[in-house]
py3Dmol code that shows the C-alpha trace and the ligand (Angstrom):
import py3Dmol

protein = """\
ATOM      1  CA  ALA A   1     256.022 271.356  85.511  1.00  0.00           C
ATOM      2  CA  ARG A   2     253.814 272.445  82.638  1.00  0.00           C
ATOM      3  CA  THR A   3     254.923 276.066  83.020  1.00  0.00           C
ATOM      4  CA  LYS A   4     258.547 275.005  83.075  1.00  0.00           C
ATOM      5  CA  ARG A   5     258.132 272.878  79.961  1.00  0.00           C
ATOM      6  CA  GLN A   6     256.352 275.664  78.157  1.00  0.00           C
ATOM      7  CA  ALA A   7     259.290 277.835  78.892  1.00  0.00           C
ATOM      8  CA  ILE A   8     261.814 275.449  77.401  1.00  0.00           C
ATOM      9  CA  SER A   9     260.044 273.605  74.605  1.00  0.00           C
ATOM     10  CA  ALA A  10     258.893 275.308  71.431  1.00  0.00           C
ATOM     11  CA  GLU A  11     256.178 272.707  70.954  1.00  0.00           C
ATOM     12  CA  PRO A  12     252.533 273.769  71.287  1.00  0.00           C
ATOM     13  CA  THR A  13     251.326 272.152  74.499  1.00  0.00           C
ATOM     14  CA  THR A  14     247.648 271.738  73.739  1.00  0.00           C
ATOM     15  CA  THR A  15     245.535 270.948  70.712  1.00  0.00           C
ATOM     16  CA  THR A  16     242.388 272.381  72.284  1.00  0.00           C
ATOM     17  CA  ASP A  17     243.831 275.861  71.685  1.00  0.00           C
ATOM     18  CA  THR A  18     242.317 276.451  68.240  1.00  0.00           C
ATOM     19  CA  SER A  19     245.142 278.755  67.205  1.00  0.00           C
ATOM     20  CA  GLN A  20     247.363 275.683  67.268  1.00  0.00           C
ATOM     21  CA  VAL A  21     245.067 273.367  65.271  1.00  0.00           C
ATOM     22  CA  HIS A  22     246.165 273.126  61.661  1.00  0.00           C
ATOM     23  CA  LEU A  23     243.840 270.441  60.308  1.00  0.00           C
ATOM     24  CA  PHE A  24     243.697 270.726  56.528  1.00  0.00           C
ATOM     25  CA  HIS A  25     245.713 273.899  56.673  1.00  0.00           C
ATOM     26  CA  PRO A  26     245.766 276.062  53.544  1.00  0.00           C
ATOM     27  CA  PHE A  27     249.566 275.797  53.251  1.00  0.00           C
ATOM     28  CA  ARG A  28     250.228 273.470  50.373  1.00  0.00           C
ATOM     29  CA  CYS A  29     253.814 272.351  50.330  1.00  0.00           C
ATOM     30  CA  ILE A  30     255.697 273.588  47.335  1.00  0.00           C
ATOM     31  CA  CYS A  31     257.001 270.948  44.981  1.00  0.00           C
ATOM     32  CA  ARG A  32     260.535 270.569  46.365  1.00  0.00           C
ATOM     33  CA  SER A  33     259.233 270.341  49.911  1.00  0.00           C
ATOM     34  CA  SER A  34     256.549 267.849  48.846  1.00  0.00           C
ATOM     35  CA  GLU A  35     259.174 265.474  47.580  1.00  0.00           C
ATOM     36  CA  LEU A  36     261.217 265.831  50.742  1.00  0.00           C
ATOM     37  CA  ILE A  37     258.191 265.226  52.981  1.00  0.00           C
ATOM     38  CA  GLN A  38     257.030 262.277  50.919  1.00  0.00           C
ATOM     39  CA  ARG A  39     260.465 260.659  51.041  1.00  0.00           C
ATOM     40  CA  ALA A  40     260.735 261.355  54.779  1.00  0.00           C
ATOM     41  CA  LEU A  41     257.394 259.675  55.487  1.00  0.00           C
ATOM     42  CA  MET A  42     258.233 256.682  53.323  1.00  0.00           C
ATOM     43  CA  ASP A  43     261.631 256.360  54.981  1.00  0.00           C
ATOM     44  CA  ASN A  44     260.163 256.293  58.487  1.00  0.00           C
ATOM     45  CA  ASP A  45     259.854 252.794  59.945  1.00  0.00           C
ATOM     46  CA  PHE A  46     256.514 253.552  61.521  1.00  0.00           C
ATOM     47  CA  MET A  47     254.969 255.169  58.466  1.00  0.00           C
ATOM     48  CA  LYS A  48     256.353 253.389  55.454  1.00  0.00           C
ATOM     49  CA  HIS A  49     253.257 251.235  55.098  1.00  0.00           C
ATOM     50  CA  LEU A  50     251.104 254.277  54.416  1.00  0.00           C
ATOM     51  CA  GLU A  51     249.285 254.313  51.139  1.00  0.00           C
ATOM     52  CA  HIS A  52     250.081 257.018  48.625  1.00  0.00           C
ATOM     53  CA  GLY A  53     246.756 258.801  49.127  1.00  0.00           C
ATOM     54  CA  GLN A  54     247.309 258.917  52.855  1.00  0.00           C
ATOM     55  CA  ILE A  55     250.783 260.396  52.429  1.00  0.00           C
ATOM     56  CA  LEU A  56     249.266 263.083  50.214  1.00  0.00           C
ATOM     57  CA  THR A  57     246.651 263.838  52.872  1.00  0.00           C
ATOM     58  CA  ILE A  58     249.334 264.195  55.543  1.00  0.00           C
ATOM     59  CA  MET A  59     251.237 266.538  53.240  1.00  0.00           C
ATOM     60  CA  ASP A  60     248.094 268.612  52.733  1.00  0.00           C
ATOM     61  CA  CYS A  61     247.742 269.023  56.488  1.00  0.00           C
ATOM     62  CA  MET A  62     251.325 270.103  57.094  1.00  0.00           C
ATOM     63  CA  TYR A  63     252.309 273.699  57.773  1.00  0.00           C
ATOM     64  CA  PRO A  64     255.774 275.268  57.729  1.00  0.00           C
ATOM     65  CA  THR A  65     257.492 276.512  60.824  1.00  0.00           C
ATOM     66  CA  SER A  66     261.032 277.509  61.786  1.00  0.00           C
ATOM     67  CA  LEU A  67     263.099 277.723  64.936  1.00  0.00           C
ATOM     68  CA  ALA A  68     266.412 279.268  65.873  1.00  0.00           C
ATOM     69  CA  LYS A  69     269.587 277.384  66.764  1.00  0.00           C
ATOM     70  CA  GLY A  70     269.486 276.154  70.371  1.00  0.00           C
ATOM     71  CA  CYS A  71     265.693 275.951  70.630  1.00  0.00           C
ATOM     72  CA  CYS A  72     264.166 272.893  72.255  1.00  0.00           C
ATOM     73  CA  VAL A  73     261.750 271.485  69.676  1.00  0.00           C
ATOM     74  CA  ILE A  74     260.588 268.583  71.820  1.00  0.00           C
ATOM     75  CA  GLN A  75     261.028 268.086  75.541  1.00  0.00           C
ATOM     76  CA  GLU A  76     261.310 264.504  76.829  1.00  0.00           C
ATOM     77  CA  GLY A  77     258.363 263.625  79.076  1.00  0.00           C
ATOM     78  CA  ASP A  78     255.991 266.202  77.566  1.00  0.00           C
ATOM     79  CA  ASP A  79     252.628 265.331  76.074  1.00  0.00           C
ATOM     80  CA  GLY A  80     253.402 265.548  72.381  1.00  0.00           C
ATOM     81  CA  SER A  81     251.158 267.547  70.087  1.00  0.00           C
ATOM     82  CA  THR A  82     253.056 267.673  66.794  1.00  0.00           C
ATOM     83  CA  VAL A  83     254.864 265.433  64.292  1.00  0.00           C
ATOM     84  CA  TYR A  84     257.671 267.075  62.328  1.00  0.00           C
ATOM     85  CA  VAL A  85     259.598 266.648  59.109  1.00  0.00           C
ATOM     86  CA  LEU A  86     262.941 268.439  59.118  1.00  0.00           C
ATOM     87  CA  GLU A  87     263.443 270.428  55.920  1.00  0.00           C
ATOM     88  CA  GLU A  88     266.618 272.377  56.673  1.00  0.00           C
ATOM     89  CA  GLY A  89     269.243 272.297  59.416  1.00  0.00           C
ATOM     90  CA  MET A  90     270.209 269.721  62.027  1.00  0.00           C
ATOM     91  CA  VAL A  91     268.655 268.591  65.307  1.00  0.00           C
ATOM     92  CA  GLU A  92     270.039 266.476  68.120  1.00  0.00           C
ATOM     93  CA  VAL A  93     268.048 263.736  69.875  1.00  0.00           C
ATOM     94  CA  THR A  94     268.888 263.146  73.551  1.00  0.00           C
ATOM     95  CA  LYS A  95     267.433 260.926  76.237  1.00  0.00           C
ATOM     96  CA  GLN A  96     268.071 261.604  79.899  1.00  0.00           C
ATOM     97  CA  GLY A  97     270.846 263.963  78.855  1.00  0.00           C
ATOM     98  CA  LYS A  98     272.598 261.381  76.680  1.00  0.00           C
ATOM     99  CA  LYS A  99     272.939 261.941  72.943  1.00  0.00           C
ATOM    100  CA  LEU A 100     271.101 259.344  70.844  1.00  0.00           C
ATOM    101  CA  CYS A 101     271.709 260.751  67.390  1.00  0.00           C
ATOM    102  CA  THR A 102     271.612 263.790  65.147  1.00  0.00           C
ATOM    103  CA  ILE A 103     268.969 264.136  62.477  1.00  0.00           C
ATOM    104  CA  GLY A 104     269.343 266.001  59.198  1.00  0.00           C
ATOM    105  CA  PRO A 105     266.938 267.160  56.486  1.00  0.00           C
ATOM    106  CA  GLY A 106     264.377 264.719  55.129  1.00  0.00           C
ATOM    107  CA  LYS A 107     263.651 262.903  58.380  1.00  0.00           C
ATOM    108  CA  VAL A 108     260.501 262.562  60.463  1.00  0.00           C
ATOM    109  CA  PHE A 109     260.662 262.991  64.220  1.00  0.00           C
ATOM    110  CA  GLY A 110     258.167 263.344  67.025  1.00  0.00           C
ATOM    111  CA  GLU A 111     256.009 260.535  65.679  1.00  0.00           C
ATOM    112  CA  LEU A 112     256.301 258.082  68.586  1.00  0.00           C
ATOM    113  CA  ALA A 113     254.356 259.966  71.262  1.00  0.00           C
ATOM    114  CA  ILE A 114     251.568 260.651  68.793  1.00  0.00           C
ATOM    115  CA  LEU A 115     251.413 257.144  67.332  1.00  0.00           C
ATOM    116  CA  TYR A 116     251.553 255.402  70.677  1.00  0.00           C
ATOM    117  CA  ASN A 117     249.849 257.926  72.918  1.00  0.00           C
ATOM    118  CA  CYS A 118     252.819 258.065  75.235  1.00  0.00           C
ATOM    119  CA  THR A 119     254.840 261.034  76.465  1.00  0.00           C
ATOM    120  CA  ARG A 120     257.803 262.275  74.425  1.00  0.00           C
ATOM    121  CA  THR A 121     260.439 259.516  74.489  1.00  0.00           C
ATOM    122  CA  ALA A 122     263.377 261.892  73.954  1.00  0.00           C
ATOM    123  CA  SER A 123     264.266 265.578  73.656  1.00  0.00           C
ATOM    124  CA  VAL A 124     265.008 267.172  70.304  1.00  0.00           C
ATOM    125  CA  THR A 125     267.081 270.381  70.120  1.00  0.00           C
ATOM    126  CA  ALA A 126     267.948 272.547  67.125  1.00  0.00           C
ATOM    127  CA  LEU A 127     271.710 272.434  66.457  1.00  0.00           C
ATOM    128  CA  THR A 128     271.313 275.104  63.742  1.00  0.00           C
ATOM    129  CA  ASP A 129     268.495 277.370  62.622  1.00  0.00           C
ATOM    130  CA  ILE A 130     265.919 274.909  61.324  1.00  0.00           C
ATOM    131  CA  LYS A 131     262.962 274.801  58.956  1.00  0.00           C
ATOM    132  CA  LEU A 132     260.287 272.238  59.678  1.00  0.00           C
ATOM    133  CA  TRP A 133     257.006 270.986  58.334  1.00  0.00           C
ATOM    134  CA  ALA A 134     254.592 270.106  61.105  1.00  0.00           C
ATOM    135  CA  ILE A 135     251.287 268.320  61.490  1.00  0.00           C
ATOM    136  CA  ASP A 136     249.182 268.448  64.621  1.00  0.00           C
ATOM    137  CA  ARG A 137     248.280 265.419  66.638  1.00  0.00           C
ATOM    138  CA  GLN A 138     244.610 265.518  65.789  1.00  0.00           C
ATOM    139  CA  GLY A 139     245.080 265.653  62.035  1.00  0.00           C
ATOM    140  CA  PHE A 140     247.859 263.093  62.080  1.00  0.00           C
ATOM    141  CA  GLN A 141     245.911 260.624  64.180  1.00  0.00           C
ATOM    142  CA  THR A 142     242.789 261.003  62.067  1.00  0.00           C
ATOM    143  CA  ILE A 143     244.759 260.141  58.955  1.00  0.00           C
ATOM    144  CA  MET A 144     246.735 257.360  60.625  1.00  0.00           C
ATOM    145  CA  MET A 145     243.521 255.705  61.794  1.00  0.00           C
ATOM    146  CA  ARG A 146     242.562 255.266  58.166  1.00  0.00           C
ATOM    147  CA  THR A 147     246.096 254.548  57.077  1.00  0.00           C
ATOM    148  CA  GLY A 148     247.270 251.075  56.566  1.00  0.00           C
ATOM    149  CA  PHE A 149     244.383 250.083  58.770  1.00  0.00           C
ATOM    150  CA  ILE A 150     243.524 246.993  56.768  1.00  0.00           C
ATOM    151  CA  LYS A 151     247.138 245.850  56.553  1.00  0.00           C
ATOM    152  CA  HIS A 152     247.603 246.506  60.240  1.00  0.00           C
ATOM    153  CA  SER A 153     244.593 244.431  61.228  1.00  0.00           C
ATOM    154  CA  GLN A 154     245.687 241.639  58.865  1.00  0.00           C
ATOM    155  CA  TYR A 155     249.128 241.550  60.505  1.00  0.00           C
ATOM    156  CA  THR A 156     247.672 241.700  64.003  1.00  0.00           C
ATOM    157  CA  ASP A 157     245.243 238.866  63.197  1.00  0.00           C
ATOM    158  CA  PHE A 158     248.098 236.861  61.732  1.00  0.00           C
ATOM    159  CA  LEU A 159     250.344 237.393  64.770  1.00  0.00           C
ATOM    160  CA  ARG A 160     247.463 236.446  67.042  1.00  0.00           C
ATOM    161  CA  SER A 161     247.034 233.205  65.096  1.00  0.00           C
ATOM    162  CA  VAL A 162     250.694 232.227  65.629  1.00  0.00           C
ATOM    163  CA  PRO A 163     250.879 230.079  68.790  1.00  0.00           C
ATOM    164  CA  SER A 164     254.240 231.612  69.790  1.00  0.00           C
ATOM    165  CA  PHE A 165     252.774 235.093  69.832  1.00  0.00           C
ATOM    166  CA  GLN A 166     249.345 234.369  71.282  1.00  0.00           C
ATOM    167  CA  SER A 167     250.383 235.132  74.838  1.00  0.00           C
ATOM    168  CA  LEU A 168     251.684 238.610  73.979  1.00  0.00           C
ATOM    169  CA  PRO A 169     249.546 241.507  75.211  1.00  0.00           C
ATOM    170  CA  GLU A 170     247.386 243.164  72.578  1.00  0.00           C
ATOM    171  CA  ASP A 171     249.336 246.450  72.641  1.00  0.00           C
ATOM    172  CA  ILE A 172     252.605 244.658  71.896  1.00  0.00           C
ATOM    173  CA  LEU A 173     251.002 242.682  69.058  1.00  0.00           C
ATOM    174  CA  SER A 174     249.651 245.904  67.663  1.00  0.00           C
ATOM    175  CA  LYS A 175     253.015 247.676  67.809  1.00  0.00           C
ATOM    176  CA  LEU A 176     254.731 244.653  66.242  1.00  0.00           C
ATOM    177  CA  ALA A 177     252.167 244.773  63.427  1.00  0.00           C
ATOM    178  CA  ASP A 178     253.015 248.454  62.866  1.00  0.00           C
ATOM    179  CA  VAL A 179     256.671 247.852  62.199  1.00  0.00           C
ATOM    180  CA  LEU A 180     256.683 244.512  60.373  1.00  0.00           C
ATOM    181  CA  GLU A 181     257.814 244.653  56.810  1.00  0.00           C
ATOM    182  CA  GLU A 182     256.753 242.162  54.161  1.00  0.00           C
ATOM    183  CA  THR A 183     259.485 240.497  52.095  1.00  0.00           C
ATOM    184  CA  HIS A 184     259.078 237.986  49.275  1.00  0.00           C
ATOM    185  CA  TYR A 185     261.343 235.142  48.203  1.00  0.00           C
ATOM    186  CA  SER A 186     261.324 232.688  45.289  1.00  0.00           C
ATOM    187  CA  ASP A 187     262.293 229.044  45.190  1.00  0.00           C
ATOM    188  CA  SER A 188     265.907 228.406  46.326  1.00  0.00           C
ATOM    189  CA  ASP A 189     266.431 231.996  47.497  1.00  0.00           C
ATOM    190  CA  TYR A 190     268.545 232.261  50.608  1.00  0.00           C
ATOM    191  CA  ILE A 191     266.577 234.130  53.254  1.00  0.00           C
ATOM    192  CA  ILE A 192     269.460 233.884  55.700  1.00  0.00           C
ATOM    193  CA  ARG A 193     272.935 232.669  54.821  1.00  0.00           C
ATOM    194  CA  GLN A 194     275.125 230.964  57.417  1.00  0.00           C
ATOM    195  CA  GLY A 195     278.124 233.126  58.340  1.00  0.00           C
ATOM    196  CA  ALA A 196     276.566 236.337  57.020  1.00  0.00           C
ATOM    197  CA  ILE A 197     276.016 239.353  59.219  1.00  0.00           C
ATOM    198  CA  GLY A 198     272.362 239.854  60.025  1.00  0.00           C
ATOM    199  CA  ASP A 199     270.192 242.079  62.127  1.00  0.00           C
ATOM    200  CA  THR A 200     266.716 240.895  61.141  1.00  0.00           C
ATOM    201  CA  PHE A 201     264.152 238.513  62.544  1.00  0.00           C
ATOM    202  CA  PHE A 202     261.669 236.672  60.272  1.00  0.00           C
ATOM    203  CA  ILE A 203     258.193 235.225  60.654  1.00  0.00           C
ATOM    204  CA  ILE A 204     256.899 233.119  57.769  1.00  0.00           C
ATOM    205  CA  SER A 205     253.510 234.568  56.844  1.00  0.00           C
ATOM    206  CA  ASP A 206     252.659 232.765  53.643  1.00  0.00           C
ATOM    207  CA  GLY A 207     253.739 230.294  51.003  1.00  0.00           C
ATOM    208  CA  GLN A 208     255.780 227.159  50.884  1.00  0.00           C
ATOM    209  CA  PRO A 209     258.067 225.814  53.623  1.00  0.00           C
ATOM    210  CA  VAL A 210     261.503 227.152  54.403  1.00  0.00           C
ATOM    211  CA  THR A 211     264.362 224.725  54.995  1.00  0.00           C
ATOM    212  CA  LEU A 212     267.191 225.123  57.454  1.00  0.00           C
ATOM    213  CA  THR A 213     270.612 223.827  56.425  1.00  0.00           C
ATOM    214  CA  LEU A 214     273.940 223.844  58.224  1.00  0.00           C
ATOM    215  CA  ASN A 215     277.471 224.243  56.895  1.00  0.00           C
ATOM    216  CA  ASP A 216     276.248 224.606  53.314  1.00  0.00           C
ATOM    217  CA  GLU A 217     275.756 220.839  53.085  1.00  0.00           C
ATOM    218  CA  GLN A 218     272.339 221.191  51.467  1.00  0.00           C
ATOM    219  CA  VAL A 219     271.018 218.692  53.992  1.00  0.00           C
ATOM    220  CA  THR A 220     267.716 219.844  55.379  1.00  0.00           C
ATOM    221  CA  VAL A 221     267.934 219.957  59.166  1.00  0.00           C
ATOM    222  CA  LYS A 222     264.503 221.357  59.743  1.00  0.00           C
ATOM    223  CA  THR A 223     261.510 222.513  57.708  1.00  0.00           C
ATOM    224  CA  LEU A 224     259.574 225.567  58.833  1.00  0.00           C
ATOM    225  CA  SER A 225     256.222 226.782  57.597  1.00  0.00           C
ATOM    226  CA  LYS A 226     253.606 229.502  58.092  1.00  0.00           C
ATOM    227  CA  GLY A 227     253.724 230.986  61.589  1.00  0.00           C
ATOM    228  CA  ASP A 228     257.248 229.731  62.342  1.00  0.00           C
ATOM    229  CA  TRP A 229     259.982 232.263  63.034  1.00  0.00           C
ATOM    230  CA  PHE A 230     263.752 232.361  62.806  1.00  0.00           C
ATOM    231  CA  GLY A 231     266.727 234.712  62.956  1.00  0.00           C
ATOM    232  CA  GLU A 232     265.973 235.688  66.552  1.00  0.00           C
ATOM    233  CA  GLN A 233     269.652 235.528  67.550  1.00  0.00           C
ATOM    234  CA  ALA A 234     270.188 238.708  65.552  1.00  0.00           C
ATOM    235  CA  LEU A 235     267.740 240.532  67.813  1.00  0.00           C
ATOM    236  CA  LYS A 236     269.760 239.487  70.829  1.00  0.00           C
ATOM    237  CA  GLY A 237     272.841 241.143  69.362  1.00  0.00           C
ATOM    238  CA  GLU A 238     274.556 238.078  67.853  1.00  0.00           C
ATOM    239  CA  ASP A 239     274.811 239.137  64.285  1.00  0.00           C
ATOM    240  CA  ILE A 240     276.579 236.242  62.555  1.00  0.00           C
ATOM    241  CA  ARG A 241     273.998 233.825  61.178  1.00  0.00           C
ATOM    242  CA  THR A 242     274.449 230.334  62.586  1.00  0.00           C
ATOM    243  CA  ALA A 243     272.509 228.512  59.855  1.00  0.00           C
ATOM    244  CA  SER A 244     271.065 229.023  56.391  1.00  0.00           C
ATOM    245  CA  TYR A 245     267.364 229.295  55.641  1.00  0.00           C
ATOM    246  CA  THR A 246     266.247 228.716  52.057  1.00  0.00           C
ATOM    247  CA  ALA A 247     262.856 229.210  50.409  1.00  0.00           C
ATOM    248  CA  VAL A 248     261.149 226.200  48.868  1.00  0.00           C
ATOM    249  CA  GLY A 249     258.799 227.780  46.321  1.00  0.00           C
ATOM    250  CA  ASP A 250     257.432 231.275  46.896  1.00  0.00           C
ATOM    251  CA  VAL A 251     257.604 232.472  50.481  1.00  0.00           C
ATOM    252  CA  THR A 252     256.480 235.661  52.196  1.00  0.00           C
ATOM    253  CA  CYS A 253     258.063 236.680  55.484  1.00  0.00           C
ATOM    254  CA  LEU A 254     257.300 239.452  57.924  1.00  0.00           C
ATOM    255  CA  VAL A 255     260.546 241.024  59.025  1.00  0.00           C
ATOM    256  CA  ILE A 256     261.677 243.202  61.902  1.00  0.00           C
ATOM    257  CA  ASP A 257     265.193 244.518  62.500  1.00  0.00           C
ATOM    258  CA  ARG A 258     267.209 244.810  65.697  1.00  0.00           C
ATOM    259  CA  ASP A 259     267.096 248.601  66.134  1.00  0.00           C
ATOM    260  CA  LEU A 260     263.381 248.691  65.642  1.00  0.00           C
ATOM    261  CA  PHE A 261     262.863 245.739  67.919  1.00  0.00           C
ATOM    262  CA  ALA A 262     264.913 247.420  70.658  1.00  0.00           C
ATOM    263  CA  LEU A 263     262.875 250.592  70.253  1.00  0.00           C
ATOM    264  CA  LEU A 264     259.705 248.526  70.431  1.00  0.00           C
ATOM    265  CA  CYS A 265     260.902 246.816  73.605  1.00  0.00           C
ATOM    266  CA  ALA A 266     261.562 250.222  75.136  1.00  0.00           C
ATOM    267  CA  LEU A 267     258.174 251.496  74.061  1.00  0.00           C
ATOM    268  CA  CYS A 268     256.434 248.429  75.402  1.00  0.00           C
ATOM    269  CA  ARG A 269     258.493 248.688  78.561  1.00  0.00           C
ATOM    270  CA  LEU A 270     259.664 245.121  78.062  1.00  0.00           C
ATOM    271  CA  GLN A 271     262.487 244.518  80.486  1.00  0.00           C
ATOM    272  CA  ALA A 272     264.815 242.975  77.946  1.00  0.00           C
ATOM    273  CA  GLU A 273     264.810 241.116  74.675  1.00  0.00           C
ATOM    274  CA  ALA A 274     265.364 237.901  76.609  1.00  0.00           C
ATOM    275  CA  ASP A 275     262.054 238.387  78.405  1.00  0.00           C
ATOM    276  CA  PHE A 276     260.340 238.675  75.068  1.00  0.00           C
ATOM    277  CA  PHE A 277     261.740 235.394  73.872  1.00  0.00           C
ATOM    278  CA  SER A 278     260.938 233.555  77.062  1.00  0.00           C
ATOM    279  CA  SER A 279     257.367 234.794  76.763  1.00  0.00           C
ATOM    280  CA  VAL A 280     256.898 233.649  73.173  1.00  0.00           C
ATOM    281  CA  SER A 281     258.789 230.392  73.061  1.00  0.00           C
TER     282      SER A 281
END
"""
ligand_1 = """\
22
CMP
P 258.634 261.268 70.243
O 258.807 260.318 71.373
O 257.252 261.658 69.885
O 259.516 262.582 70.538
C 260.929 262.449 70.569
C 261.372 261.877 69.245
O 262.739 261.575 69.136
C 260.703 260.511 69.026
O 259.307 260.662 68.926
C 261.443 260.037 67.828
O 261.003 260.684 66.655
C 262.852 260.521 68.176
N 263.608 259.410 68.792
C 263.405 258.809 69.975
N 264.313 257.832 70.193
C 265.103 257.828 69.122
C 266.237 257.061 68.729
N 266.738 256.098 69.514
N 266.799 257.317 67.540
C 266.311 258.286 66.742
N 265.243 259.055 67.052
C 264.652 258.823 68.223
"""
view = py3Dmol.view(width=600, height=400)
view.addModel(protein, "pdb")
view.setStyle({"model": 0}, {"cartoon": {"style": "trace"}})
view.addModel(ligand_1, "xyz")
view.setStyle({"model": 1}, {"stick": {}})
view.zoomTo()
view.show()
C-alpha cells in the first residue's frame, strides 16, 4: 500500500528522511506571500487562535513548492507529513471519490491529520498547476504545542467544569476546545434572535446571566448562566431560531458553528450529532 501511495501522492511519506525535514528552513517568505500565509492561517478554524508570534514562527518554517495540474497532493488514508498553504492555482478536495469542495489561493489544507494525529481525512488534487507553501509535521507540531496552549487548557478546563460536558471523553473535549471561538456581548445585546437564521451553538463562559424570551414579548422564560448552553438546534440542521437569548450585562460565550461541529463529529467518529446531545444532556 505504501508503494502504491508513494506512486500517486506527491506528499513526502516520512519525516525521518532528513532531506524532507524543513525545520526552520532558510526560505523566508517574501512580503506578498507572507501576507497571504498569515491571512490563510488566521482564516483557518483550527489555527485562528494562534498568537502573532507563533504565526510568524510557522511562516519562518515554511518552504515553497509547486506541483503540476493533475498531481495528487494528499492521498486520503495516508499518514500525513505536511501542512500546506495554497498560494496559486486551485485544488479539489474529495472523500471516497466524492467531491467535497475546491480550494483557491490563501487557504490552508492538510492540517487535520497533523493536528489530530489521524490519517489523511480526504484527498487533495491539483486542478491547475499550483504553488504551495509547506511546513513539515515536526516543525508544525512543535510550534502548535506552544501555540494557544494556555487558551486551550483554559477552555478544556472550563468544558470539564460544565456538568453537561463532564462525561465527554478527553479527546473530544480537547478538540472542542480547539475550535471554540470567544464572543463578547454587552447588556441587552441579542445573542440569538427568534426567527433569524442561525448555525451556531453557544456556551456561556463568563459574565452575567442570559435571558430567554419568546415571541418578542420581553417576558423572561428562563435565565441561563455560566456553563449553560443554547442554540443546539442549529447544530442539528434546524436553522431558524426558536427563541431569543439576550445578554444581561456583559457576557462572554464560547461558540461553535454547524460545519465545524459536523467535522468534529466526523473526526471524533461520533455516530451522529444526536448521539452527542444525548451524551451531554
Ligand atoms: P488532512 O486530513 O490532513 O488532509 C486532507 C485535507 O483536506 C484535510 O486535512 C483538510 O485540510 C481538507 N478537508 C478535509 N475535509 C474537508 C472538508 N469537508 N472541507 C474542506 N476541506 C476539507
